[in-house]
C-alpha positions as CSV (number, residue, x, y, z in Angstrom):
1,A,7.0,-13.9,27.5
2,N,4.5,-13.3,24.4
3,H,4.6,-9.4,24.6
4,P,5.6,-6.6,22.1
5,A,7.3,-4.9,24.8
6,V,9.7,-8.0,24.5
7,A,9.4,-8.3,21.2
8,T,10.6,-4.3,21.3
9,T,13.6,-5.1,23.5
10,Y,14.8,-7.9,20.9
11,Y,14.4,-5.5,18.2
12,H,16.9,-2.7,19.5
13,I,19.3,-5.8,20.6
14,G,19.5,-7.0,17.1
15,G,19.8,-3.4,15.9
16,V,22.9,-3.3,18.1
17,Y,24.2,-6.4,16.7
18,Y,23.8,-5.3,12.7
19,E,25.6,-2.3,14.0
20,Q,28.5,-4.1,15.0
21,N,27.9,-6.2,11.7
22,Q,27.5,-9.0,13.8
23,Y,24.9,-10.4,11.4
24,D,24.1,-14.1,13.0
25,P,22.9,-12.7,16.4
26,A,21.0,-9.7,15.1
27,V,18.8,-11.7,12.4
28,Q,18.3,-14.4,15.5
29,K,16.8,-11.3,17.5
30,F,15.1,-10.0,14.6
31,G,13.5,-13.3,14.1
32,E,12.4,-13.4,17.5
33,C,11.0,-9.8,17.5
34,L,9.1,-10.9,14.5
35,N,7.3,-14.0,16.0
36,I,6.4,-12.4,19.0
37,R,4.6,-9.3,17.1
38,K,3.2,-11.7,14.6
39,A,1.6,-13.9,17.4
40,T,0.3,-10.9,19.4
41,L,-0.1,-7.9,16.6
42,G,-1.2,-9.9,13.8
43,P,0.8,-10.5,10.2
44,R,-0.3,-7.7,8.8
45,H,1.1,-4.8,11.5
46,L,3.2,-2.4,10.3
47,E,5.5,-3.5,13.2
48,V,5.8,-6.9,11.5
49,A,6.8,-5.1,8.1
50,L,9.2,-3.0,10.3
51,A,11.0,-6.3,11.5
52,H,10.6,-8.0,8.2
53,C,12.7,-5.1,6.5
54,S,15.7,-5.3,9.3
55,I,15.8,-8.6,8.6
56,G,16.1,-7.8,4.9
57,A,18.8,-5.6,5.9
58,V,20.7,-8.4,7.8
59,Y,20.7,-10.6,4.5
60,G,21.7,-8.0,2.5
61,G,24.8,-7.3,4.9
62,K,25.4,-11.0,4.4
63,R,25.1,-10.8,0.6
64,Q,22.2,-13.4,0.9
65,Y,20.4,-11.1,-1.5
66,D,17.8,-14.1,-2.2
67,R,16.6,-13.8,1.5
68,A,16.8,-10.3,1.7
69,L,14.6,-9.7,-1.6
70,G,11.8,-12.2,0.3
71,H,11.7,-10.4,3.6
72,Y,11.5,-6.8,1.5
73,K,8.6,-7.9,-0.7
74,L,7.0,-9.2,2.7
75,C,7.6,-5.7,4.3
76,M,5.9,-3.9,1.1
77,D,3.3,-6.1,0.6
78,I,2.5,-5.2,4.2
79,R,3.2,-1.6,3.7
80,L,1.4,-0.8,0.5
81,E,-1.8,-2.3,2.2
82,R,-1.7,-0.5,5.0
83,L,0.0,3.1,3.9
84,G,-0.2,3.2,-0.2
85,V,2.1,3.5,-2.4
86,D,3.5,6.9,-1.9
87,H,4.2,6.6,1.7
88,P,7.6,7.4,2.8
89,L,8.3,4.1,4.4
90,V,7.4,2.5,0.8
91,A,10.2,4.6,-0.4
92,L,12.7,3.1,2.3
93,V,11.9,-0.5,0.9
94,W,12.7,0.6,-2.8
95,W,16.0,2.3,-1.6
96,N,16.7,-0.7,0.3
97,L,15.9,-2.9,-2.9
98,A,18.1,-0.3,-5.1
99,Q,21.0,-0.5,-3.0
100,D,20.9,-4.7,-2.9
101,F,20.4,-4.6,-6.7
102,Q,23.2,-2.5,-7.1
103,E,25.7,-4.8,-5.3
104,Q,24.7,-7.3,-7.6
105,Q,25.2,-5.5,-10.3
106,H,21.7,-6.0,-11.8
107,S,21.5,-2.3,-12.8
108,Y,18.2,-2.0,-14.8
109,E,16.4,-3.0,-11.3
110,A,18.6,-0.6,-9.2
111,R,17.8,2.3,-11.4
112,D,13.6,1.4,-11.8
113,C,13.3,1.4,-7.5
114,I,15.7,4.4,-7.5
115,Y,13.1,5.8,-9.9
116,E,10.2,5.0,-7.7
117,V,12.2,6.6,-4.9
118,L,12.5,9.4,-6.9
119,R,8.9,9.7,-7.4
120,I,7.9,9.1,-3.7
121,S,10.2,11.7,-2.8
122,Q,8.3,14.3,-5.1
123,I,5.2,14.2,-3.6
124,A,6.2,13.0,0.6
125,H,9.4,13.9,2.6
126,V,11.3,11.0,2.5
127,L,14.4,10.8,4.8
128,D,17.3,13.5,3.6
129,A,20.1,10.8,4.3
130,V,18.5,8.7,1.8
131,V,17.4,11.9,-0.9
132,G,20.8,13.1,-0.3
133,Q,22.7,9.4,-1.8
134,L,20.4,9.2,-4.5
135,P,22.2,11.4,-7.4
136,S,25.4,9.6,-6.6
137,T,23.6,5.6,-6.3
138,L,21.8,6.5,-9.6
139,Q,25.3,7.9,-11.5
140,L,26.8,4.6,-10.1
141,V,24.2,2.3,-11.7
142,E,24.2,4.1,-15.0
143,E,28.2,3.8,-15.2
144,Q,27.4,-0.1,-14.5
145,I,24.8,-0.3,-17.4
146,T,27.5,2.2,-19.6
147,T,30.3,-0.5,-18.8
148,N,28.3,-3.7,-19.2
149,D,25.6,-3.2,-21.5
150,V,25.3,-1.7,-25.2
151,R,22.4,0.0,-24.4
152,G,23.9,1.9,-21.6
153,R,25.8,4.2,-24.3
154,L,22.2,5.6,-25.2
155,L,21.3,5.7,-21.1
156,R,21.5,9.6,-20.6
157,K,19.6,10.5,-23.9
158,R,16.9,7.7,-22.7
159,R,16.2,8.4,-19.5
160,Q,13.3,10.7,-19.9
161,K,11.8,8.5,-22.7
162,H,12.4,5.7,-20.3
163,L,9.9,7.2,-17.7
164,D,7.5,8.5,-20.3
165,Q,7.1,5.1,-21.5
166,G,6.4,3.7,-18.3
167,G,9.4,1.3,-18.3
168,A,9.9,2.1,-14.3
169,A,6.3,1.7,-13.7
170,N,6.2,-1.5,-15.3
171,F,8.9,-2.9,-13.2
172,V,7.2,-1.6,-10.0
173,A,3.9,-3.0,-11.1
174,A,5.7,-6.5,-11.2
175,L,7.3,-6.4,-8.1
176,K,4.1,-5.1,-6.2
177,A,2.3,-8.3,-8.3
178,E,5.2,-10.2,-6.5
179,C,4.0,-8.7,-3.0
180,A,0.4,-9.7,-3.4
181,K,1.4,-13.4,-3.9
182,G,3.1,-13.3,-0.9
183,V,6.5,-15.1,-0.4
184,V,6.5,-18.1,2.3
185,V,9.5,-17.7,4.9
186,D,9.7,-20.3,7.8
187,D,9.9,-19.0,11.2
188,N,13.5,-20.2,11.7
189,M,14.4,-17.7,8.5
190,E,16.6,-20.7,7.3
191,S,15.0,-21.0,3.8
192,L,13.3,-19.1,1.4
193,K,10.7,-20.4,-0.7
194,G,11.2,-19.0,-4.2
195,D,13.7,-19.0,-7.3
196,D,17.7,-19.4,-6.0
197,S,18.1,-16.0,-8.2
198,G,16.6,-13.8,-5.9
199,R,15.6,-11.6,-8.7
200,P,11.7,-11.3,-9.8
201,P,10.3,-13.1,-12.7
202,D,10.3,-9.7,-15.2
203,A,14.1,-8.9,-14.1
204,R,15.2,-12.4,-15.5
205,A,13.1,-11.8,-18.4
206,G,14.8,-8.5,-18.8
207,G,18.2,-10.2,-19.0
208,I,17.4,-13.0,-21.8
209,A,16.3,-9.5,-23.4
210,N,19.2,-7.8,-22.6
211,A,21.5,-11.1,-23.8
212,K,19.7,-11.4,-27.4
213,M,20.2,-7.6,-28.0
214,R,24.0,-7.7,-26.9
215,K,24.1,-10.8,-29.6
216,A,22.4,-9.0,-32.1
217,A,24.6,-6.1,-31.5
218,K,27.8,-8.2,-31.7
219,K,26.4,-9.9,-35.1
220,K,26.0,-6.0,-36.6
221,K,29.4,-4.7,-35.5
222,K,30.7,-8.0,-37.0
223,A,29.0,-7.3,-40.2
224,K,30.5,-3.9,-40.8
225,G,33.6,-5.3,-40.2
226,K,33.5,-7.2,-43.3
227,R,32.1,-4.7,-45.2
228,R,35.5,-2.7,-44.4
């Protein structure tokens, strides 16, 4: 029966499966919950956003990050519209995105998501469990950047400059723009229409820029070696 109470039951069953790392039945139950809530509450309801967020978490657990990102975008789109940019539930989506980006070694994107959580936590109450993990996760992300990118050697000195110049804000604005466009996910959640990389356009552009900087750095280092 298409009733919100049935959707809630499916949601709780999905949550039990998720806690047991049984991701396939979890995504099935969350999907059934999502379909009922869309039919009974409308596609822009906050309970629909919650279902999208939970499905994103399941796909993140399955390491299917492109699908996870698609559902997080749909959740973010609804929450931004209904709650605004400074709401703690919006911060939770940024936190989920940060964790997925960090696991994929997309360190700059992860760091910018963490900055957004930190910003919201200064003006609204974000879950203590999340806030408590922010310093260690940010440190881990910075270490990834330091290890994998020559720019990371100057990261700690440039962190405040990055914030002052709106580096995090640019990434946030781009992802919000992606949310506004919407991402189409079929009812069976078998496929996500979009780029297979699972990364927003600005992140891919950033990867190209980083590659150019690394190439330039190698040339500079080689030139120094010749002068010696």
